[in-house]
C-alpha positions as CSV (number, residue, x, y, z in Angstrom):
1,M,39.9,6.7,4.4
2,I,36.5,7.9,5.5
3,K,34.8,5.7,8.1
4,K,31.6,3.7,7.2
5,E,29.4,5.7,9.6
6,T,30.6,9.0,8.1
7,L,29.7,7.8,4.6
8,K,26.2,6.9,5.8
9,E,25.7,10.3,7.4
10,I,27.0,12.1,4.3
11,G,24.6,10.0,2.2
12,K,21.7,11.0,4.5
13,G,22.8,14.6,4.1
14,F,22.6,14.4,0.4
15,I,19.1,12.9,0.6
16,A,18.0,15.7,3.0
17,F,19.5,18.2,0.6
18,G,17.4,16.7,-2.2
19,N,14.3,17.0,0.0
20,L,15.1,20.6,0.8
21,V,15.6,21.6,-2.9
22,G,12.3,19.9,-3.9
23,G,10.3,21.3,-1.0
24,L,11.6,24.8,-1.4
25,S,11.0,24.7,-5.1
26,I,7.3,23.9,-4.5
27,V,7.0,26.6,-1.9
28,N,8.7,29.1,-4.1
29,S,6.4,28.3,-7.0
30,F,3.4,29.4,-4.8
31,F,4.9,32.4,-3.0
32,G,7.9,33.4,-5.1
33,V,8.3,36.1,-7.8
34,S,8.4,35.2,-11.4
35,Q,11.8,34.2,-12.9
36,N,13.5,35.3,-16.0
37,A,14.3,31.8,-17.1
38,P,11.7,29.6,-18.9
39,L,9.7,27.3,-16.8
40,G,11.0,24.1,-18.6
41,I,14.6,24.9,-17.8
42,I,13.8,25.6,-14.1
43,V,11.9,22.4,-13.7
44,F,14.7,20.4,-15.4
45,I,17.4,21.9,-13.1
46,I,15.3,21.2,-10.0
47,F,14.5,17.7,-11.1
48,Y,18.2,17.1,-11.9
49,I,19.5,18.4,-8.6
50,T,16.9,16.4,-6.6
51,I,17.4,13.1,-8.4
52,S,21.2,13.4,-8.5
53,S,21.4,14.1,-4.8
54,Y,19.1,11.1,-4.1
55,I,21.2,8.8,-6.2
56,T,24.5,10.2,-4.6
57,G,23.0,9.7,-1.1
58,A,21.9,6.1,-1.9
59,I,25.4,5.3,-3.3
60,L,27.1,6.7,-0.2
61,I,24.8,4.9,2.2
62,N,25.4,1.6,0.3
63,K,29.1,2.2,0.3
64,G,29.1,2.9,4.0
65,A,27.1,-0.3,4.7
66,E,29.7,-2.5,3.0
């Protein structure tokens, strides 16, 4: 079984990954080249990855705190 501190650190990693995806998406929108996919699909994918990684990180942190 994974130790409690390990679960907390993995949860923090997921939250950091969500921040990274969100931040790089904003930077890429200013300085990146245009994509072939429609803007709505790209925004949905970025939103989904960011929110799901935040939720996964919070669940793991709470599980490690128990």
